[in-house]
C-alpha positions in Angstrom: 0.0 0.0 0.0 1.4 3.3 -1.0 1.2 6.0 1.6 0.4 9.5 0.7 2.4 12.5 1.7 -0.1 13.3 4.4 0.2 9.9 6.0 4.0 10.0 5.8 4.0 13.4 7.5 1.7 12.1 10.2 3.9 9.1 10.9 7.0 11.3 11.0 5.2 13.5 13.5 4.3 10.6 15.7 7.8 9.3 15.6 9.0 12.7 16.6 6.6 12.8 19.5 7.7 9.3 20.6 11.3 10.2 20.4 10.7 13.4 22.4 8.8 11.4 25.0 11.6 8.8 25.1 14.2 11.5 25.5 12.3 13.1 28.3 11.6 9.9 30.1 15.0 8.3 29.7 17.3 11.2 29.4 16.0 14.6 30.4 13.9 13.6 33.4 16.6 11.4 35.0 19.2 14.2 34.4 16.8 16.7 36.0 16.2 14.5 39.1 19.9 13.8 39.4 20.7 17.5 39.1 18.1 18.3 41.8 19.5 15.5 44.0 23.1 16.8 43.5 21.9 20.4 44.3 20.3 19.2 47.6 23.3 17.1 48.5 25.5 20.1 47.7 23.5 22.3 50.1 23.9 19.7 52.8 27.6 19.3 52.2 28.0 23.1 52.2 26.3 23.3 55.6 28.5 20.5 57.0 31.6 22.2 55.5 30.6 25.5 57.1 30.1 23.6 60.4 33.5 21.9 60.2 35.2 25.2 59.3 33.6 26.8 62.4 34.8 23.9 64.5 38.2 24.0 63.0 38.4 27.8 63.6 37.7 27.1 67.3 40.0 24.1 67.5 42.7 26.0 69.4 40.1 27.2 71.9 38.8 23.6 72.3 42.3 22.2 72.8 43.1 24.9 75.4 39.9 24.1 77.2 40.6 20.4 77.1 44.1 20.9 78.6 42.6 23.2 81.2 40.0 20.5 82.2 42.8 17.9 82.4 44.7 20.2 84.7 41.7 20.7 86.8 41.1 17.0 87.0 44.7 16.4 88.0 44.5 19.1 90.7 41.3 17.6 92.0 42.7 14.1 92.2 45.9 15.4 93.8 43.8 16.9 96.6 42.6 13.5 97.7 44.7 11.7 100.3 46.0 8.3 99.0 45.0 6.5 102.2 43.7 6.9 105.7 44.2 5.2 109.1 42.5 5.5 112.5 45.4 7.6 113.6 44.6 10.1 110.8 41.1 10.4 112.1 42.3 11.1 115.6 45.0 13.5 114.6 42.6 15.5 112.4 40.7 16.6 115.5 43.9 17.0 117.5 45.2 19.5 114.9 41.8 21.2 115.0 42.1 21.5 118.8 45.5 23.0 118.5 44.2 25.6 116.1 41.4 26.4 118.7 43.1 25.4 121.9 41.3 27.8 124.2 37.8 27.2 122.8 37.5 23.5 121.9 38.1 20.1 123.3 37.1 16.6 122.3 35.7 14.1 124.8 34.9 11.1 122.6 35.4 9.8 119.1 33.5 7.1 117.2 35.2 5.8 114.0 33.1 3.8 111.6 34.4 1.6 108.8 35.5 2.9 105.5 33.0 2.8 102.6 33.7 2.6 98.9 31.5 5.2 97.3 32.8 5.4 93.7 34.8 3.4 91.2 36.0 4.8 87.8 37.7 2.9 85.0 38.3 -0.8 84.3 41.0 -3.0 85.8 44.0 -3.7 83.6 45.0 -7.2 82.4 48.5 -7.1 84.0 47.7 -5.4 87.3 44.2 -5.6 88.7 42.9 -2.2 89.7 45.9 -0.3 88.2 43.7 1.8 86.0 40.9 2.2 88.4 40.1 5.1 90.8 38.5 4.0 94.1 36.9 6.7 96.3 36.4 5.9 99.9 34.5 7.6 102.7 35.3 7.4 106.4 32.5 8.7 108.6 33.8 9.9 112.0 31.7 11.3 114.9 33.4 13.6 117.4 31.8 14.5 120.8 33.0 17.9 121.8 32.9 20.6 124.4 33.4 24.2 123.2 32.5 27.8 123.4 30.1 29.3 120.8 33.1 30.7 118.9 34.8 27.4 119.1 31.9 25.6 117.4 31.9 28.2 114.6 35.7 27.8 114.3 35.2 24.0 113.7 33.0 24.7 110.7 35.5 27.3 109.4 38.4 24.9 110.0 36.9 22.0 108.0 36.0 24.1 105.0 39.3 26.1 105.0 41.5 23.0 104.9 40.4 22.0 101.4 41.5 18.4 102.2 38.4 16.5 101.0 36.5 16.4 104.3 32.9 17.5 104.9 30.5 18.0 107.8 27.5 15.8 107.6 25.8 16.8 110.9 26.3 19.0 113.9 24.4 18.9 117.3 24.8 21.4 120.1 23.3 21.8 123.5 24.0 24.3 126.3 25.7 22.9 129.4 24.5 25.0 132.3 27.2 23.6 134.6 30.0 25.0 132.5 28.3 27.6 130.3 29.7 25.9 127.2 28.2 23.9 124.3 28.3 20.1 124.2 27.4 17.9 121.2 28.7 16.0 118.2 30.3 16.9 114.9 30.0 14.2 112.2 32.6 14.5 109.5 33.0 12.5 106.3 36.7 12.0 105.4 37.5 11.0 101.8 40.5 9.3 100.2 41.2 7.8 96.8 43.3 4.9 95.6 44.6 4.7 92.0 45.7 8.3 91.5 49.4 7.4 91.8 49.8 9.5 94.9 51.6 8.1 97.9 50.0 7.9 101.3 51.4 10.5 103.7 50.5 9.8 107.4 49.9 12.6 109.9 52.9 13.6 111.9 52.3 12.5 115.5 54.5 14.3 118.0 56.1 12.3 120.8 54.4 12.6 124.2 56.0 11.7 127.5 54.3 8.8 129.4 51.8 10.0 131.9 50.9 13.3 130.2 47.2 13.9 130.4 47.1 16.4 127.6 48.4 14.0 124.8 47.6 16.4 122.0 49.3 19.4 123.7 46.0 21.4 123.8 45.4 23.6 126.7 41.7 22.6 127.2 41.3 25.9 129.0 37.9 27.0 127.8 37.3 29.1 130.9 39.8 31.8 129.9 38.2 32.3 126.5 34.5 32.0 127.5 34.7 33.5 131.0 33.0 30.4 132.5 34.1 27.6 134.7 36.7 25.2 133.3 35.8 21.7 132.3 38.0 18.8 131.8 37.8 15.0 131.3 39.9 12.4 129.6 39.4 11.8 125.9 38.1 8.5 124.8 38.0 6.7 121.5 35.7 4.0 120.3 35.1 2.3 117.0 31.9 0.9 115.6 
């Protein structure tokens, strides 16, 4: 069958339309979608690049802050004693009495066992616990006799030492017989193992046998408070 010119032109037109549709479906549209995807990805990458540039610009500040935090950590760990004995718990109050000799005296001490309150890190394979930090708490209860100023000085003394000790409880009652305060001061003493620090015990001065004032404190509250003097031997007990 011989096609006329009109039919041929119609077929050519249809073929052109099919080719155009094919080009759009298989070439232009995928290219357009890919271009849009690349543009979206480019925006995201640019945002990340800007973020990384901002972080890099502050890198020196971050590094300086990191070094500062490491120094603060080292200073904090260095402040913890590396160990503690019952003698340390007794001598802590003895030194406090020396600092407030005319206004403060201890009459009894109750020393509880040490409690592990925190562990940081994992034990190493070659030396168990070598990479761990162990924080311990030693609760101690002191029964005291003091003037009003003496009790205030106890609080000042504990917080001024900065040696990882804290007051957990204080009781006080007026003693009409002496005009002084009597009560208890409960102190938590902390020490840490694993810091690499060495245990340094308190220096205990020598005391001649038979001396009643073993800590070299005057025990003379009367001069400071203007009231009658009280005495009594110090006792220690352990729970």
